[in-house]
C-alpha positions as CSV (number, residue, x, y, z in Angstrom):
1,X,4.1,-41.2,8.9
2,X,6.1,-39.6,6.2
3,X,7.7,-39.9,2.8
4,X,10.6,-42.1,2.3
5,X,13.3,-41.6,-0.3
6,X,14.6,-44.7,-2.1
7,X,18.0,-44.6,-3.8
8,X,19.5,-47.0,-6.4
9,X,23.0,-46.0,-6.4
10,X,25.3,-46.3,-9.6
11,X,28.5,-44.8,-10.6
12,X,26.9,-43.1,-13.6
13,X,23.3,-42.7,-12.5
14,X,21.2,-42.5,-9.5
15,X,17.5,-44.0,-9.5
16,X,15.1,-42.4,-7.2
17,X,11.8,-43.6,-5.7
18,X,9.6,-42.1,-3.1
19,X,7.0,-43.6,-1.0
20,X,3.5,-42.3,-0.3
21,X,2.8,-40.3,2.8
22,X,1.5,-43.6,4.5
23,X,4.6,-45.4,3.7
24,X,2.6,-48.2,1.6
25,X,3.3,-47.5,-2.0
26,X,6.8,-46.9,-3.7
27,X,6.6,-44.7,-6.6
28,X,9.4,-44.3,-9.2
29,X,10.6,-40.7,-9.2
30,X,13.4,-39.6,-11.3
31,X,17.1,-40.6,-12.7
32,X,19.9,-38.4,-12.3
33,X,23.0,-38.7,-14.5
34,X,26.4,-38.1,-12.5
35,X,29.5,-36.2,-14.0
36,X,31.4,-37.7,-11.3
37,X,30.8,-39.7,-7.8
38,X,30.8,-36.6,-5.7
39,X,27.7,-35.5,-7.4
40,X,25.8,-38.3,-5.9
41,X,25.4,-36.7,-2.5
42,X,24.3,-33.5,-3.9
43,X,21.9,-34.9,-6.1
44,X,20.5,-36.9,-3.2
45,X,20.3,-33.8,-0.8
46,X,18.4,-32.1,-3.7
47,X,15.7,-34.7,-4.0
48,X,15.5,-35.2,-0.2
49,X,14.4,-31.5,0.1
50,X,12.2,-31.6,-3.0
51,X,10.3,-34.7,-1.7
52,X,10.1,-33.7,1.8
53,X,11.3,-37.1,2.9
54,X,12.1,-37.9,6.4
55,X,14.2,-40.8,5.9
56,X,16.4,-42.3,3.1
57,X,16.9,-46.0,2.2
58,X,19.8,-46.8,-0.2
59,X,19.9,-50.0,-2.0
60,X,22.8,-52.1,-0.8
61,X,24.5,-54.2,-3.8
62,X,25.3,-57.5,-2.2
63,X,26.6,-60.7,-4.1
64,X,24.0,-63.5,-4.6
65,X,25.4,-65.4,-1.7
66,X,24.8,-62.3,0.6
67,X,28.4,-61.2,1.0
68,X,29.8,-57.8,-0.1
69,X,30.1,-57.1,-3.7
70,X,32.5,-55.1,-5.5
71,X,30.1,-51.9,-5.1
72,X,29.3,-52.5,-1.4
73,X,32.1,-50.4,-0.1
74,X,31.5,-47.6,-2.6
75,X,27.9,-47.6,-1.6
76,X,28.6,-47.6,2.0
77,X,31.1,-44.6,1.7
78,X,28.0,-42.9,-0.1
79,X,25.7,-43.7,2.9
80,X,28.2,-42.5,5.4
81,X,28.2,-39.1,3.8
82,X,24.6,-38.9,3.5
83,X,24.5,-39.7,7.3
84,X,26.9,-37.1,7.9
85,X,24.8,-34.5,5.8
86,X,21.2,-35.3,6.9
87,X,19.5,-35.3,10.2
88,X,17.3,-38.0,9.2
89,X,17.6,-41.8,9.4
90,X,19.5,-43.2,6.5
91,X,19.4,-47.1,6.1
92,X,20.6,-49.7,3.6
93,X,18.3,-52.5,2.1
94,X,19.3,-55.4,-0.1
95,X,19.0,-54.7,-3.7
96,X,20.0,-57.9,-5.2
97,X,18.2,-58.6,-8.7
98,X,16.4,-55.2,-8.5
99,X,18.0,-54.0,-11.7
100,X,17.4,-57.3,-13.4
101,X,13.7,-57.3,-12.2
102,X,13.3,-53.8,-13.5
103,X,14.7,-54.7,-17.0
104,X,12.5,-57.8,-17.1
105,X,9.4,-55.6,-16.3
106,X,10.5,-53.2,-19.2
107,X,11.2,-55.8,-21.8
108,X,7.8,-57.4,-21.0
109,X,6.1,-54.1,-21.3
110,X,7.6,-53.7,-24.8
111,X,9.9,-50.9,-24.0
112,X,12.4,-50.1,-26.7
113,X,16.1,-50.7,-25.7
114,X,16.9,-47.0,-26.0
115,X,14.2,-46.1,-23.7
116,X,15.0,-48.7,-21.0
117,X,18.3,-47.1,-20.1
118,X,16.5,-44.1,-18.7
119,X,13.9,-46.1,-16.6
120,X,15.7,-48.9,-15.2
121,X,17.2,-47.1,-12.3
122,X,14.2,-45.4,-11.1
123,X,12.2,-48.7,-11.5
124,X,14.9,-50.6,-9.5
125,X,14.7,-48.0,-6.8
126,X,11.0,-48.4,-6.7
127,X,11.4,-52.1,-6.4
128,X,13.8,-51.8,-3.7
129,X,12.1,-49.3,-1.7
130,X,8.7,-51.4,-2.0
131,X,10.5,-54.3,-0.6
132,X,11.7,-52.3,2.3
133,X,8.1,-50.9,2.8
134,X,6.6,-54.3,2.7
135,X,9.1,-55.7,5.3
136,X,8.2,-55.9,9.1
137,X,10.4,-53.1,10.2
138,X,8.8,-52.4,13.5
């Protein structure tokens, strides 16, 4: 088994999480602030190499009813670029409510508002990746 890189895609920031080598636990990793959307692929490739991941899972932003949201096409275009750039599996995973859940966790932990902005994205990536790891993928 190998590490999996989880990505919470956003226009301004990417949140990253990585699994342990046994693919049991997702660990928040980092947040990268983007100058423009083309930076997203480069930042992901850098983290992919640094973490030694053998797969990438990108959160897919769906509407509450499961239909495509405003961001779905943008995320799928990013995923397509990753699939072209990497020779490992790149999958998508439902990320509905992960940012909200991440913010609630931070609020309940007493994290100040100004500190939450830098943490929400990597915590959302962790929540999404943990959901993927907990699913019956086989």
